[in-house]
Structures are given as structure tokens and as C-alpha cells.
C-alpha positions as CSV (number, residue, x, y, z in Angstrom):
1,X,1.8,-120.4,34.4
2,X,3.9,-121.2,37.3
3,X,2.3,-124.4,38.6
4,X,2.7,-125.8,34.8
5,X,6.6,-125.0,34.8
6,X,6.7,-126.7,38.4
7,X,5.1,-129.7,37.0
8,X,7.1,-129.9,34.0
9,X,10.5,-129.1,35.4
10,X,11.4,-132.5,36.5
11,X,10.5,-133.8,32.9
12,X,12.6,-131.1,31.3
13,X,15.7,-131.9,33.4
14,X,15.1,-135.4,32.7
15,X,15.4,-134.4,28.9
16,X,18.4,-132.2,29.5
17,X,20.2,-135.0,31.7
18,X,20.7,-137.5,28.5
19,X,24.5,-138.8,28.5
20,X,24.2,-139.9,24.9
21,X,23.1,-136.6,23.2
22,X,25.9,-134.8,25.3
23,X,28.6,-137.1,24.3
24,X,27.5,-136.9,20.6
25,X,27.6,-133.4,20.9
26,X,31.3,-133.2,22.5
27,X,32.3,-135.8,20.0
28,X,31.3,-133.1,17.2
29,X,32.9,-130.7,18.9
30,X,36.1,-132.5,19.1
31,X,35.7,-133.6,15.5
32,X,37.3,-131.9,12.0
33,X,34.0,-130.3,11.4
34,X,33.0,-129.1,15.0
35,X,31.3,-125.8,14.2
36,X,28.8,-127.2,11.4
37,X,27.9,-130.6,12.9
38,X,27.8,-129.2,16.3
39,X,25.5,-126.2,15.6
40,X,23.4,-128.7,13.4
41,X,23.0,-131.0,16.0
42,X,21.8,-128.7,18.4
43,X,19.4,-127.3,15.8
44,X,18.0,-130.8,15.6
45,X,18.2,-131.5,19.2
46,X,16.0,-128.0,20.0
47,X,13.7,-128.9,17.0
48,X,12.6,-132.4,17.9
49,X,11.9,-131.3,21.7
50,X,9.7,-128.4,20.4
51,X,7.7,-130.6,17.9
52,X,7.4,-133.4,20.3
53,X,6.2,-131.5,23.4
54,X,3.9,-129.4,21.0
55,X,2.2,-132.4,19.3
56,X,1.6,-134.2,23.0
57,X,0.2,-130.9,24.0
58,X,-2.2,-130.6,21.2
59,X,-3.2,-134.2,21.5
60,X,-3.7,-133.5,25.4
61,X,-6.8,-131.3,24.1
62,X,-8.7,-134.8,22.9
63,X,-9.0,-135.8,26.6
64,X,-12.3,-135.4,28.0
65,X,-13.0,-132.1,29.4
66,X,-13.1,-132.5,33.1
67,X,-14.1,-130.4,36.3
68,X,-10.9,-129.1,37.7
69,X,-12.0,-129.8,41.0
70,X,-13.0,-133.1,40.5
71,X,-10.6,-136.4,40.1
72,X,-8.9,-136.5,36.8
73,X,-9.0,-140.4,35.8
74,X,-8.2,-140.3,32.2
75,X,-5.0,-138.0,32.8
76,X,-4.2,-140.1,36.0
77,X,-4.4,-143.5,33.9
78,X,-2.0,-141.9,31.1
79,X,0.2,-140.9,33.7
80,X,0.4,-144.1,35.5
81,X,1.1,-145.9,32.2
82,X,4.2,-143.4,31.5
83,X,5.3,-143.8,34.7
84,X,5.4,-147.6,34.5
85,X,7.1,-147.2,31.3
86,X,9.8,-145.1,32.3
87,X,10.5,-147.5,35.6
88,X,10.7,-150.3,33.0
89,X,13.2,-148.4,31.0
90,X,15.1,-147.8,34.3
91,X,15.4,-151.0,35.2
92,X,16.5,-152.1,31.8
93,X,19.3,-149.1,31.7
94,X,20.2,-150.5,35.1
95,X,20.8,-154.1,33.9
96,X,22.7,-152.9,31.2
97,X,25.8,-151.0,33.2
98,X,29.0,-152.1,32.9
99,X,30.1,-154.6,35.5
100,X,33.4,-155.6,36.7
101,X,35.6,-152.8,35.0
102,X,34.0,-153.8,31.5
103,X,34.2,-150.7,29.1
104,X,31.2,-148.9,28.3
105,X,29.3,-149.7,25.3
106,X,28.3,-146.6,23.2
107,X,26.0,-146.6,20.1
108,X,28.0,-147.8,16.8
109,X,27.1,-144.6,15.1
110,X,29.3,-142.5,17.2
111,X,32.3,-143.7,15.2
112,X,30.9,-142.0,11.9
113,X,30.6,-138.6,13.8
114,X,33.8,-137.4,12.3
115,X,32.6,-137.6,8.8
116,X,28.9,-136.4,9.3
117,X,27.7,-133.3,7.6
118,X,25.6,-130.2,8.9
119,X,22.6,-132.1,7.5
120,X,23.2,-135.6,9.0
121,X,24.0,-133.8,12.2
122,X,20.8,-132.0,12.2
123,X,18.7,-135.3,11.3
124,X,20.8,-137.0,14.3
125,X,19.8,-134.6,16.7
126,X,15.7,-134.8,15.6
127,X,16.2,-138.5,15.9
128,X,17.8,-138.5,19.6
129,X,15.4,-135.8,21.1
130,X,11.9,-136.6,19.3
131,X,12.1,-140.4,18.4
132,X,14.2,-141.6,21.4
133,X,11.7,-143.6,23.9
134,X,12.8,-142.0,27.1
135,X,12.4,-138.6,25.7
136,X,9.0,-139.3,23.9
137,X,7.7,-140.5,27.4
138,X,8.9,-137.4,29.0
139,X,7.8,-135.2,26.5
140,X,4.4,-136.9,26.4
141,X,4.1,-136.4,30.2
142,X,5.1,-132.7,29.8
143,X,2.5,-132.2,26.9
144,X,-0.4,-133.4,29.1
145,X,0.6,-131.1,32.0
146,X,0.8,-128.2,29.9
147,X,-2.3,-129.2,27.5
148,X,-4.2,-130.0,30.6
149,X,-3.6,-126.6,32.5
150,X,-5.9,-124.8,30.2
151,X,-3.5,-121.9,29.3
152,X,-3.9,-119.1,26.8
153,X,-2.2,-119.7,23.8
154,X,0.6,-117.3,24.4
155,X,1.1,-118.8,27.7
156,X,1.0,-122.2,26.3
157,X,3.8,-121.2,23.8
158,X,5.9,-119.8,26.7
159,X,5.6,-123.0,28.7
160,X,6.6,-125.0,25.8
161,X,9.4,-122.3,25.5
162,X,10.4,-122.8,28.9
163,X,10.5,-126.5,28.9
164,X,12.5,-126.7,25.9
165,X,14.9,-124.2,27.0
166,X,15.7,-126.5,30.1
167,X,15.7,-129.6,28.1
168,X,18.2,-128.6,25.6
169,X,20.4,-126.7,28.1
170,X,22.8,-129.1,28.5
171,X,23.6,-129.7,24.9
172,X,23.4,-125.9,24.1
173,X,25.8,-124.9,26.7
174,X,29.0,-127.0,25.5
175,X,28.2,-125.8,21.6
176,X,27.8,-122.0,22.5
177,X,30.7,-122.3,24.8
178,X,32.8,-123.8,22.3
179,X,31.9,-121.5,19.8
180,X,33.7,-118.6,21.8
181,X,36.4,-120.6,23.6
182,X,37.4,-123.6,21.8
183,X,40.8,-124.0,22.4
184,X,40.4,-123.8,26.3
185,X,37.3,-126.4,26.2
186,X,38.7,-129.4,24.3
187,X,40.3,-130.9,27.6
188,X,37.7,-130.3,29.7
189,X,35.0,-131.4,27.2
190,X,37.2,-134.9,26.7
191,X,37.2,-135.1,30.3
192,X,33.3,-134.7,30.5
193,X,32.9,-137.2,27.6
194,X,34.8,-140.1,29.2
195,X,33.0,-139.7,32.7
196,X,29.3,-139.5,30.8
197,X,30.6,-142.8,28.9
198,X,31.5,-144.6,31.9
199,X,28.6,-143.7,34.0
200,X,25.9,-143.2,31.1
201,X,23.7,-146.3,32.3
202,X,23.7,-145.7,36.0
203,X,22.9,-141.8,35.4
204,X,19.8,-142.7,33.3
205,X,18.5,-145.7,35.4
206,X,18.5,-143.3,38.5
207,X,17.1,-140.6,36.7
208,X,14.2,-142.6,34.8
209,X,13.4,-144.5,38.3
210,X,12.8,-141.2,40.2
211,X,10.7,-139.5,37.2
212,X,8.8,-142.6,36.6
213,X,8.0,-142.9,40.3
214,X,6.8,-139.2,40.5
215,X,4.6,-139.9,37.5
216,X,3.0,-142.7,39.0
217,X,2.5,-140.7,42.1
218,X,0.9,-137.8,40.2
219,X,-1.3,-140.6,38.3
220,X,-2.4,-141.9,41.7
221,X,-3.2,-138.7,42.8
222,X,-5.5,-138.0,40.4
223,X,-8.3,-140.4,41.4
């Protein structure tokens, strides 16, 4: 299982380093309904990751059975496609970066966070983790790695759990920390929010480029 975790670790880190969900979680923590909305968002974020990576792990089972010592062209082609799409997303993010001191542009729905309920925050977490194109590509690649490793059922569940734990960590840490030390974390969280908002597109562009190139390399190595 260690090899699978090693393969999926960069992908899990890619899910974890998602500035927009982290900013959303921080804004919820700074809102009047901090505890309810932040916990709902965290549950949705975790649930979305679990569902997405599990679905792709199961779908990887429809790939043709292959000799583990032979080349894996089908899986390689899929990895090449996923890598190319991530590189395309990286280029798009880089082009959207603020220029010449322009203020960062964040999603319009963030303005409604103060009025969100637990259920709305839960649904938002699910959407951002399971439907977001970047996360879909990363969880698809992780699912292919996990499903293609021919692990036992319990080991597969453990691999998905480790992936989810790492992927959800950057949202979980501020939410859990806030529940225990709300007053002391408000200022640091607000500073982190401002920095992530300013550097969002650059962070995502570099991250997607690195992971995309890595997937392309893995795909080429399968031939």
C-alpha cells in the first residue's frame, strides 16, 4: 500500500492546496454563524472527496486486466489526458492572475457566506470538492492509481482514507482549531485569507502545472 500512497500523495496535496475552499472556510469562521457553517462546509468537503475518489477507484476496475510486468497503455493514455487537462487549467489560471496591482477577483457567492445555513454550507463543500474541475481531475488520477493497484478491500478503503485525510487537511485544520481557540485565531485567519486571495491564481497555476507534468510523465512511462 505504501507505493499507492506515494503515487497519490502529490494528488492529495493538490486537492489540499485549494485557495478558494480555504478562503471560503475562513470567511465562514469569521461570519456570525461560524460554528454551524464551518462544520457543515468541512463535512461537505470531506464527503465530496470521499465520493469522488471512490467513484473513480471503482471505475478504474473497468479497465482491461493487464500483466503488471507489461506496459499499461490504457492507464497511460488516461494519465496523459488528465495531465494535459491539468496543464491547460494551469495556463488558464496563470492568465487570470491580477496584473499591475489589480485587486483579486473572488467568486461572487462568497458575498453570501454571512447568510448561509448549515445545509447550504454542506452543499457548497460538496460542490467545491466533488464537482470542481481541478479536483475531479486530481481525484480521477488518484482513483486510477488506487484501483489499478489491485489492493484488498480493506487496504483500498485505507488508501482512500489517507488520500481524503491529506486532501481535507487544509480546510479541517482552521475549522477544528477555531472550535478550540476562536478568539486567538481570528486575526491570523484574516491575514491568511488576504494572502490567499491575492496569490490564489499563481498558487493554483504552479500547482496544476507541476502535477500535470508529473501525470504526463507517468503516462509516458506506461508505454
